C-alpha positions as CSV (number, residue, x, y, z in Angstrom):
1,M,33.0,-60.8,-47.4
2,R,30.9,-63.7,-46.4
3,G,27.2,-63.6,-47.0
4,P,24.6,-64.1,-44.3
5,K,23.6,-67.6,-43.2
6,R,20.2,-68.0,-44.7
7,D,18.4,-70.3,-47.1
8,I,16.9,-68.7,-50.1
9,L,15.0,-70.6,-52.7
10,V,15.1,-68.9,-56.1
11,I,12.7,-70.2,-58.7
12,V,13.7,-69.1,-62.1
13,K,11.2,-69.3,-65.0
14,D,13.9,-68.7,-67.6
15,Q,15.9,-72.0,-68.0
16,Y,18.7,-70.2,-69.9
17,L,20.1,-68.3,-67.0
18,S,23.7,-69.2,-66.1
19,D,24.9,-70.0,-62.6
20,Q,26.5,-66.6,-62.4
21,D,23.2,-64.9,-63.2
22,I,21.4,-66.9,-60.5
23,E,24.2,-66.1,-58.0
24,Q,23.8,-62.4,-58.9
25,E,20.1,-62.6,-58.2
26,V,20.8,-64.2,-54.8
27,Q,23.2,-61.4,-54.0
28,Y,20.6,-58.8,-54.9
29,L,18.0,-60.5,-52.6
30,N,20.5,-60.7,-49.7
31,E,21.3,-57.0,-50.1
32,M,17.6,-56.1,-50.2
33,L,16.9,-58.2,-47.1
34,R,19.9,-56.8,-45.3
35,V,18.6,-53.3,-45.6
36,T,15.1,-54.2,-44.4
37,E,16.1,-56.4,-41.5
38,T,17.5,-53.7,-39.3
39,H,16.2,-52.8,-35.8
40,A,15.0,-49.4,-37.0
41,E,12.9,-50.9,-39.8
42,F,11.5,-53.6,-37.4
43,C,10.5,-50.8,-35.0
44,K,8.9,-48.8,-37.8
45,A,6.7,-51.8,-38.7
46,H,5.6,-52.9,-35.2
47,E,3.8,-51.5,-32.2
48,L,3.9,-52.9,-28.7
49,V,0.6,-53.2,-26.8
50,N,0.8,-53.5,-23.0
51,R,-2.8,-54.1,-21.8
52,N,-4.3,-50.6,-22.3
53,H,-1.3,-48.8,-23.7
54,I,0.2,-48.8,-27.2
55,T,3.7,-47.6,-27.8
56,N,5.8,-46.9,-30.9
57,R,9.0,-46.2,-29.0
58,P,11.9,-48.2,-30.5
59,G,13.6,-48.7,-27.1
60,K,10.6,-50.3,-25.5
61,I,9.9,-52.5,-28.5
62,L,13.5,-53.7,-28.7
63,K,13.6,-54.3,-24.9
64,A,10.4,-56.4,-25.2
65,I,11.7,-58.6,-28.0
66,R,15.0,-59.3,-26.3
67,F,13.6,-62.5,-24.8
68,T,12.1,-65.5,-26.6
69,E,8.6,-64.9,-25.3
70,L,6.9,-61.7,-24.5
71,Q,5.7,-61.0,-21.0
72,P,2.1,-61.7,-20.2
73,F,-0.4,-59.2,-21.7
74,R,2.2,-57.7,-24.1
75,F,1.6,-58.1,-27.8
76,L,3.5,-57.1,-30.9
77,I,1.3,-55.8,-33.6
78,N,2.6,-55.5,-37.2
79,K,1.4,-52.3,-38.8
80,N,1.5,-53.8,-42.3
């Protein structure tokens, strides 16, 4: 299975790690990010504000982010 196309910079304090150990760490990081980068997790962490209305509905959030830019007076707020 091919891994995702992303650049990860791993800074290791221990100079005695082998290339295999570093590759294993990168695989762990990719797995951790794969789990958290789902649409469901994105919708849990964001709210959509439309002028005077705030919604948590995943369908509306995903529909709003489908385009490069949000429509006027719509804002994504991260709950974190």
